VOGU-3710 file (C-alpha; in Angstrom, 3 decimals, decimal comma):
1> xxxxxxxxxx> -23,894/-31,075/-38,576  -22,492/-28,091/-36,686  -19,924/-25,987/-38,519  -17,335/-25,870/-35,720  -14,670/-23,491/-37,025  -16,856/-20,427/-37,656  -18,380/-20,899/-34,202  -14,963/-21,255/-32,575  -13,657/-18,174/-34,359  -16,757/-16,258/-33,319
11> xxxxxxxxxx> -16,305/-17,394/-29,710  -12,627/-16,409/-29,696  -13,442/-13,046/-31,257  -16,172/-12,412/-28,724  -13,923/-13,389/-25,816  -11,074/-11,206/-27,086  -13,411/-8,222/-27,485  -14,938/-8,930/-24,071  -11,582/-9,060/-22,224  -10,302/-5,972/-24,005
21> xxxxxxxxxx> -13,528/-4,083/-23,273  -13,371/-4,986/-19,563  -9,754/-3,772/-19,459  -10,572/-0,516/-21,275  -13,593/0,158/-19,060  -11,671/-0,525/-15,870  -8,663/1,560/-16,947  -10,857/4,495/-18,001  -12,791/4,415/-14,737  -9,511/4,435/-12,791
31> xxxxxxxxxx> -8,369/7,473/-14,775  -11,658/9,237/-14,074  -11,406/8,398/-10,386  -7,893/9,866/-10,203  -5,559/9,939/-7,214  -8,219/11,277/-4,848  -9,758/7,823/-4,523  -6,347/6,445/-3,582  -6,138/9,013/-0,812  -9,587/7,995/0,410
41> xxxxxxxxxx> -8,540/4,363/0,309  -5,421/5,112/2,369  -7,169/7,238/5,003  -10,726/5,986/5,611  -9,848/2,479/6,769  -9,613/2,765/10,560  -12,912/0,960/11,193  -13,481/-2,492/9,703  -17,026/-1,763/8,477  -15,962/1,556/6,926
51> xxxxxxxxxx> -12,935/-0,198/5,381  -15,200/-2,787/3,724  -17,570/-0,092/2,452  -14,708/2,009/1,074  -13,184/-1,046/-0,653  -16,554/-1,988/-2,163  -17,300/1,588/-3,284  -13,937/2,146/-4,963  -13,977/-1,261/-6,664  -17,505/-0,610/-7,920
61> xxxxxxxxxx> -16,231/2,647/-9,441  -13,067/1,328/-11,056  -14,474/-2,157/-11,766  -11,372/-4,074/-10,765  -10,940/-5,904/-7,469  -7,400/-6,750/-8,592  -6,513/-3,045/-8,948  -7,937/-2,308/-5,487  -6,036/-5,239/-3,945  -2,790/-4,173/-5,630
71> xxxxxxxxxx> -3,309/-0,658/-4,244  -3,834/-2,128/-0,763  -0,582/-4,100/-1,101  1,215/-0,910/-2,145  -0,222/1,028/0,790  0,914/-1,654/3,241  4,361/-1,593/1,664  4,447/2,217/1,992  3,411/2,043/5,648  0,098/3,842/4,977
81> xxxxxxxxxx> -2,043/1,043/6,379  -1,558/-2,117/8,392  -2,596/-5,660/7,527  -5,940/-5,430/9,307  -6,934/-2,348/7,339  -5,786/-3,988/4,095  -7,986/-7,004/4,864  -11,097/-4,832/5,233  -10,339/-3,176/1,876  -9,850/-6,562/0,200
91> xxxxxxxxxx> -13,132/-7,863/1,622  -14,910/-4,811/0,240  -13,176/-5,198/-3,136  -14,648/-8,693/-3,475  -18,129/-7,244/-3,027  -17,612/-4,274/-5,357  -16,422/-6,433/-8,240  -19,884/-8,030/-8,547  -21,281/-4,972/-10,328  -19,919/-6,151/-13,690
101> xxxxxxxxxx> -21,639/-9,547/-13,460  -24,924/-7,930/-12,416  -24,765/-5,504/-15,369  -23,974/-8,295/-17,823  -27,072/-10,174/-16,668  -29,119/-7,404/-18,300  -29,375/-8,597/-21,900  -29,582/-5,201/-23,599  -29,493/-6,776/-27,064  -29,794/-4,217/-29,860
111> xxxxxxxxxx> -28,979/-1,286/-27,559  -25,367/-2,495/-27,052  -23,969/-1,250/-30,404  -25,665/2,121/-29,849  -23,998/2,487/-26,419  -20,633/1,531/-27,913  -21,085/3,973/-30,818  -22,060/6,856/-28,526  -19,008/6,261/-26,349  -16,735/6,082/-29,385
121> xxxxxxxxxx> -18,054/9,383/-30,797  -17,595/10,964/-27,378  -13,920/9,898/-27,422  -13,352/11,248/-30,930  -15,067/14,590/-30,429  -13,327/15,725/-27,241  -9,711/16,574/-26,482  -10,171/16,784/-22,723  -8,445/13,784/-21,121  -11,084/13,352/-18,415
131> xxxxxxxxxx> -13,996/13,545/-20,851  -12,230/11,172/-23,239  -11,887/8,670/-20,391  -15,623/8,957/-19,742  -16,255/8,221/-23,427  -13,903/5,233/-23,284  -15,750/3,870/-20,253  -19,116/4,192/-22,032  -17,732/2,633/-25,218  -16,104/-0,153/-23,226
141> xxxxxxxxxx> -19,412/-0,927/-21,504  -21,186/-1,040/-24,844  -18,554/-3,340/-26,356  -18,883/-5,644/-23,331  -22,531/-6,223/-24,271  -21,624/-6,578/-27,967  -19,010/-9,188/-27,032  -21,562/-11,007/-24,845  -23,967/-11,223/-27,789  -21,182/-12,514/-30,043
151> xxxxxxxxxx> -20,124/-15,168/-27,532  -23,739/-16,167/-26,903  -24,434/-16,653/-30,626  -21,195/-18,611/-31,123  -21,808/-20,773/-28,062  -25,252/-21,888/-29,176  -24,127/-24,284/-31,980  -21,064/-25,450/-30,004  -23,234/-26,424/-27,047  -24,934/-29,037/-29,252
161> xxxxxxxxxx> -21,656/-30,949/-29,766  -21,327/-34,163/-27,763  -17,669/-33,465/-26,935  -18,576/-30,086/-25,442  -21,367/-31,649/-23,400  -18,972/-34,364/-22,196  -16,370/-31,766/-21,139  -18,858/-29,816/-19,072  -20,521/-32,892/-17,648  -17,083/-33,984/-16,378
171> xxxxxxxxxx> -17,029/-30,880/-14,164  -19,183/-32,659/-11,610  -16,710/-32,513/-8,749  -16,269/-29,370/-6,612  -12,484/-29,720/-6,655  -12,373/-29,967/-10,469  -14,659/-26,936/-10,814  -12,481/-24,866/-8,484  -9,299/-25,834/-10,350  -10,914/-24,991/-13,707
181> xxxxxxxxxx> -11,915/-21,578/-12,348  -8,415/-20,887/-11,001  -6,698/-21,830/-14,268  -9,202/-19,895/-16,368  -8,885/-16,638/-14,401  -5,070/-16,857/-14,345  -5,238/-16,911/-18,144  -7,762/-14,088/-18,596  -6,751/-12,050/-15,464  -10,285/-11,049/-14,452
191> xxxxxxxxxx> -12,811/-12,860/-12,261  -15,591/-10,579/-13,536  -14,703/-11,567/-17,122  -14,731/-15,232/-16,097  -18,242/-14,894/-14,694  -19,188/-13,088/-17,902  -18,071/-16,050/-20,023  -20,155/-18,377/-17,833  -23,114/-16,057/-18,312  -22,606/-16,144/-22,079
201> xxxxxxxxxx> -22,909/-19,916/-21,889  -26,067/-19,513/-19,818  -27,627/-17,102/-22,331  -26,847/-19,282/-25,370  -29,629/-21,316/-26,935  -28,819/-24,424/-24,904  -26,862/-22,692/-22,199  -29,028/-23,827/-19,328  -28,377/-27,442/-20,298  -24,675/-26,914/-21,056
211> xxxxxxxxxx> -23,673/-25,886/-17,530  -25,762/-25,966/-14,389  -25,661/-23,557/-11,466  -24,151/-26,320/-9,306  -21,247/-26,664/-11,751  -20,873/-22,938/-12,275  -20,766/-22,102/-8,564  -17,499/-23,974/-7,974  -15,937/-22,492/-11,093  -16,951/-19,079/-9,692
221> xxxxxxxxxx> -15,256/-19,946/-6,384  -12,133/-20,873/-8,341  -12,315/-17,578/-10,257  -12,240/-15,681/-6,953  -9,172/-17,602/-5,775  -7,329/-17,249/-9,077  -7,840/-13,487/-9,279  -5,661/-13,138/-6,147  -2,560/-14,208/-8,077  -1,971/-10,676/-9,426
231> xxxxxxxxxx> -1,963/-9,180/-5,924  0,439/-11,897/-4,732  2,787/-11,126/-7,649  2,500/-7,391/-6,894  3,736/-8,040/-3,352  6,920/-9,788/-4,524  9,949/-7,603/-3,944  8,157/-5,481/-1,353  8,302/-5,567/2,419  7,368/-8,621/4,457
241> xxxxxxxxxx> 4,026/-7,018/5,300  3,391/-6,328/1,607  3,851/-10,045/0,906  1,422/-10,801/3,706  -1,087/-8,309/2,280  -0,943/-10,126/-1,053  -1,591/-13,410/0,747  -4,574/-11,953/2,646  -6,676/-11,811/-0,517  -5,796/-15,413/-1,315
251> xxxxxxxxxx> -6,551/-16,675/2,213  -9,862/-14,834/2,391  -11,136/-16,475/-0,810  -9,704/-19,894/0,051  -11,433/-19,872/3,447  -14,641/-18,582/1,871  -14,510/-21,369/-0,728  -13,985/-23,972/1,992  -17,004/-22,648/3,921  -19,263/-22,689/0,845
261> xxxxxxxxxx> -18,071/-26,140/-0,227  -19,021/-27,568/3,167  -22,308/-25,624/3,092  -23,091/-27,100/-0,357  -23,297/-30,587/1,204  -25,264/-29,442/4,257  -27,771/-26,916/2,909  -29,343/-26,293/-0,544  -27,259/-23,203/-1,380  -27,767/-23,544/-5,147
271> xxxxxxxxxx> -31,537/-23,937/-4,767  -31,758/-20,791/-2,635  -29,799/-18,744/-5,174  -31,802/-20,221/-8,051  -35,030/-19,192/-6,332  -33,979/-15,517/-6,469  -34,327/-15,531/-10,287  -35,780/-18,909/-11,354  -36,122/-18,080/-15,066  -32,827/-16,232/-15,599
281> xxxxxxxxxx> -29,747/-18,472/-15,547  -27,334/-15,593/-16,254  -28,721/-13,695/-13,258  -28,372/-16,842/-11,136  -24,637/-16,950/-11,911  -24,283/-13,255/-11,069  -26,216/-13,767/-7,832  -24,065/-16,748/-6,870  -20,970/-14,570/-7,341  -22,535/-11,865/-5,158
291> xxxxxxxxxx> -23,797/-14,247/-2,458  -20,383/-15,922/-2,194  -18,505/-12,651/-1,697  -21,112/-10,969/0,484  -21,664/-13,983/2,754  -17,923/-14,678/3,023  -17,348/-11,090/4,126  -20,151/-11,172/6,718  -18,982/-14,522/8,114  -15,257/-13,731/8,194
301> xxxxxxxxxx> -15,405/-10,042/9,178  -15,385/-10,774/12,948  -12,427/-13,140/12,477  -10,168/-10,715/10,588  -7,576/-10,812/13,383  -7,309/-14,593/13,125  -6,878/-14,418/9,342  -4,034/-11,909/9,751  -2,383/-14,155/12,363  -2,707/-17,140/10,017
311> xxxxxxxxxx> -1,042/-15,187/7,195  1,752/-14,163/9,564  2,339/-17,855/10,337  2,457/-18,659/6,625  4,752/-15,686/5,903  6,888/-15,374/9,074  9,145/-12,454/9,865  12,726/-12,515/8,724  15,773/-10,350/9,226  15,606/-6,786/10,488
321> xxxxxxxxxx> 17,511/-4,149/12,366  17,907/-6,366/15,406  19,923/-8,794/13,312  22,071/-6,101/11,736  20,452/-6,480/8,309  20,069/-3,199/6,440  16,920/-2,947/4,342  14,289/-0,554/3,032  11,047/-1,041/4,900  8,627/1,002/2,799
331> xxxxxxxxxx> 10,252/1,513/-0,610  10,373/-1,108/-3,348  11,733/-1,042/-6,930  8,203/-1,373/-8,352  7,457/2,154/-7,145  9,906/3,449/-9,753  8,023/1,673/-12,532  6,362/4,206/-14,854  3,404/1,809/-15,099  2,973/1,806/-11,323
341> xxxxxxxxxx> -0,774/2,092/-10,659  -0,235/3,407/-7,138  0,897/6,797/-8,394  3,163/9,528/-7,056  1,117/9,957/-3,871  2,096/6,534/-2,539  5,741/6,952/-3,550  5,901/10,264/-1,667  4,326/8,747/1,418  6,663/5,769/1,271
351> xxxxxxxxxx> 9,611/8,155/1,047  8,278/10,091/4,043  7,962/6,876/6,050  11,473/5,739/5,093  12,932/9,185/5,848  11,118/9,141/9,203  12,930/5,879/9,940  16,215/7,507/9,031  15,419/10,546/11,188  14,615/8,377/14,205
361> xxxxxxxxxx> 17,936/6,554/13,810  19,916/9,774/13,420  18,034/11,359/16,316  18,683/8,405/18,568  22,350/8,530/17,597  22,588/12,217/18,475  20,989/11,546/21,864  23,281/8,638/22,578  26,404/10,473/21,410  25,732/13,362/23,798
371> xxxxxxxxxx> 25,076/10,881/26,596  28,420/9,202/25,958  30,110/12,437/27,015  28,547/11,801/30,437  28,873/8,025/30,485  31,118/6,554/27,806  31,443/2,827/27,189  32,497/0,570/24,351  29,005/-0,841/23,776  27,483/2,603/23,189
381> xxxxxxxxxx> 30,299/3,594/20,846  29,776/0,455/18,777  26,026/1,051/18,623  26,607/4,641/17,465  28,957/3,473/14,712  26,558/0,751/13,551  23,631/3,160/13,449  25,681/5,731/11,523  26,389/3,074/8,868  22,656/2,357/8,657
391> xxxxxxxxxx> 21,866/6,086/8,301  24,420/6,343/5,481  22,849/3,299/3,799  19,349/4,823/4,005  20,643/8,159/2,721  22,127/6,459/-0,338  19,034/4,364/-1,086  16,484/7,120/-0,466  18,481/9,565/-2,596  18,500/6,952/-5,375
401> xxxxxxxxxx> 14,687/6,706/-5,303  14,215/10,472/-5,207  16,621/11,133/-8,077  15,020/8,447/-10,264  11,488/9,604/-9,417  12,334/13,164/-10,484  12,325/12,093/-14,152  8,642/11,085/-13,905  5,892/13,358/-15,065  4,447/14,958/-11,936
411> xxxxxxxxxx> 2,566/18,008/-10,733  4,378/21,124/-9,581  3,279/20,355/-6,021  4,834/16,874/-6,145  8,032/18,267/-7,714  8,393/20,715/-4,813  7,862/17,854/-2,373  10,505/15,686/-4,038  13,007/18,533/-3,878  12,170/19,080/-0,202
421> xxxxxxxxxx> 12,628/15,382/0,574  16,054/15,466/-1,040  17,057/18,432/1,163  15,717/16,694/4,258  17,625/13,486/3,558  20,901/15,397/3,190  20,352/17,280/6,446  19,571/14,074/8,342  22,764/12,493/7,017  24,789/15,482/8,211
431> xxxxxxxxxx> 23,124/15,216/11,616  24,449/11,665/11,781  27,922/13,002/11,054  27,656/15,442/13,978  26,599/12,567/16,235  29,765/10,718/15,239  31,804/13,845/15,966  30,324/14,182/19,458  30,913/10,498/20,281  34,502/11,052/19,138
441> xxxxxxxxxx> 34,863/13,828/21,740  33,803/11,362/24,424  36,551/8,988/23,283  39,044/11,850/23,216  38,179/12,887/26,758  38,591/9,328/27,958  41,876/8,694/26,096  43,421/11,859/27,548  42,101/11,163/31,008  40,058/14,372/31,008
451> xxxxxxxxxx> 36,745/15,034/32,706  34,179/17,772/32,373  33,292/19,819/35,430  30,005/19,204/37,205  28,543/22,408/35,747  29,606/21,374/32,237  28,070/17,932/32,753  24,830/19,581/33,849  24,884/21,606/30,633  25,432/18,436/28,601
461> xxxxxxxxxx> 22,417/16,872/30,316  20,389/19,922/29,273  21,574/19,423/25,675  20,180/15,879/25,793  16,778/17,179/26,905  16,759/19,994/24,342  17,541/17,719/21,391  14,786/15,389/22,622  12,307/18,285/22,640  13,446/19,337/19,160
471> xxxxxxxxxx> 12,836/15,856/17,718  9,412/15,688/19,310  8,545/18,945/17,528  9,549/17,414/14,174  7,376/14,376/14,746  4,363/15,903/16,463  3,817/19,156/14,546  1,744/19,627/11,407  3,686/20,373/8,189  2,362/23,941/8,059
481> xxxxxxxxxx> 3,494/24,876/11,588  6,564/22,728/12,201  9,003/25,360/10,914  7,605/28,027/13,280  8,034/25,822/16,341  11,426/24,599/15,178  12,622/28,161/14,548  11,868/28,922/18,193  13,710/25,781/19,282  16,687/26,586/17,050
491> xxxxxxxxxx> 16,897/30,040/18,623  16,842/28,394/22,034  19,756/26,147/21,003  21,680/29,196/19,751  21,037/31,004/23,039  22,070/27,941/25,034  25,269/27,626/22,999  26,135/31,278/23,565  25,443/31,024/27,304  27,438/27,808/27,640
501> xxxxxxxxxx> 30,433/29,373/25,880  30,397/32,236/28,361  30,131/29,772/31,262  33,048/27,835/29,759  35,237/30,954/29,678  34,368/31,712/33,280  35,328/28,176/34,341  38,537/28,386/32,348  39,464/31,691/34,012  38,676/30,337/37,470
511> xxxxxxxxxx> 40,699/27,184/36,798  37,737/24,846/37,307  38,450/23,049/33,983  41,594/22,383/31,974  42,394/24,044/28,656  42,298/20,731/26,728  38,868/19,844/28,132  37,607/23,340/27,260  38,754/22,930/23,635  36,914/19,616/23,318
521> xxxxxxxxxx> 33,800/21,045/24,975  33,905/24,059/22,644  33,933/21,749/19,596  30,983/19,868/21,040  29,017/23,116/21,430  29,687/23,874/17,754  28,222/20,513/16,751  25,252/21,076/19,067  24,556/24,454/17,443  24,806/22,993/13,922
531> xxxxxxxxxx> 22,411/20,219/14,868  19,838/22,925/15,543  20,532/24,440/12,128  19,985/21,094/10,380  16,746/20,431/12,259  15,492/23,886/11,253  16,435/23,140/7,620  14,410/19,921/7,839  11,391/21,736/9,306  11,536/24,481/6,671
541> xxxxxxxxxx> 11,771/21,961/3,822  8,770/20,055/5,241  6,745/23,265/5,477  7,781/24,255/1,961  5,836/21,392/0,386  3,121/21,098/3,056  2,861/17,390/2,175  5,630/16,056/4,391  4,871/14,778/7,867  7,293/12,716/9,919
551> xxxxxxxxxx> 5,316/9,812/11,267  6,727/6,398/11,970  4,186/3,674/11,196  3,309/1,704/14,298  4,756/-1,799/13,966  2,163/-3,131/16,381  -1,165/-3,839/14,722  -4,000/-3,818/17,271  -6,708/-6,441/17,035  -9,420/-3,786/17,032
561> xxxxxxxxxx> -8,590/-1,237/14,362  -12,005/0,306/14,856  -10,361/2,488/17,471  -8,265/4,096/14,744  -4,683/3,940/13,708  -2,138/3,841/16,433  -0,070/7,008/16,546  3,587/6,647/17,297  5,999/9,215/18,612  9,737/9,360/18,695
571> xxxxx> 11,002/7,498/21,686  13,298/10,251/22,880  15,916/9,329/25,413  15,838/11,495/28,484  18,889/12,634/30,388
//
């Protein structure tokens, strides 16, 4: 007669230690990796093959496909990558996460406690945060093997119970196996840990008889689907594309599961995997996990564009500027969470993307307001007013994020950048105010029945071109050189203003223009000059941190991202 309770307690203890050890190991590896890996993840994803390799490499280092997928969702939300690039990263993450299962298949036995002890001593004997994280990772790895031994020993007597055999024998349907895997991984929050539990069953005394590879393979498929739930939850509250990025992971594994389920009935998949290690059931489970993810990636890699289109159908677009709905495109409340795994780097980039949006709106408003002096109409005036309200909304929201982020612990470099972003936001908002002033002059000219002279109108047309050139400098120059180029442009605006004032006096003396029109035109020149000052302030603040670049993420996502990210420029209106 099997003594059930001690075995159950031993199994629960082993599982608890196993899950905690996986979490500690993964967290320590992420700390060791630092923010540099996040930068690599955000930048080296232009080509689909490179994107998969980067995703696999980073996941293999940090041992968490969920963490990599959540980072990808955050990057999409921040405008650092598009959906196609996120898909390549997610595909690679599924491959990288197999390292844990492959390591577990090595039954290190008596060496496990020694590894755990060495890691623990390493943690206790060092005060350096990085070295302590290395010790935690080593200790966590050792405790994973200790937990596996504990679960294996506890599973052996339980596997002899008829009720346990009946439960596992009932998992003879692919659908049931997939559902069991999904539910199990939602509870334990780790597909690698789920495979580890299956391996513990395999390594127990009667493990090979308790669960077969055919049963385990569908549970493994379910584990891969269930592990996507965290990424889907992480996308809630973000942009529409962030929600889609969360769904990409789910769709990839669902489609992969469908392919393997059909293949199971057509070809001897289980027999082929079993043949790779015929006498090692634990290794067979690990290999099945690897084959599923690797084959799914190879099969679906050429069809990434279709998967993205399918996700876009499932999560359609809603709202937007065209419908008059004000919203933040790149920022989300989760970025202000102190537990945010994406870090300060992503928050800064999201702020830069959102501020770039604001700058484009304010810049377009300035262009349009100057043009209204030449050709005023009610539609343009309404558009200017609506855009000014949007700029004010973005200023308020962005300032809220910056002020709340300033209380976080950050490096001196990031603190300088946050301060610079705050200055930039204020200057953009004031530029919007000047645009409103200029459009008001157009209304004033029209209400008083006044017109500018042909020479004055030609000067206004030159102002339109000059402001367009100034905005292109802000968006096309590198952070380190933008202030130099903008200083030259600001001097040009000052010179133009001085020249135009002299021309205005000459026209006034010659009687070419009326006194009232000259007063209005003089006020407009003042606003034009101050616009140059604000743009120079923006350029100087950007150069001050050397981290700020004004780039608007391309909303169009090309089918072939192997050609690199699409670069967008400000669509400046020409006179």
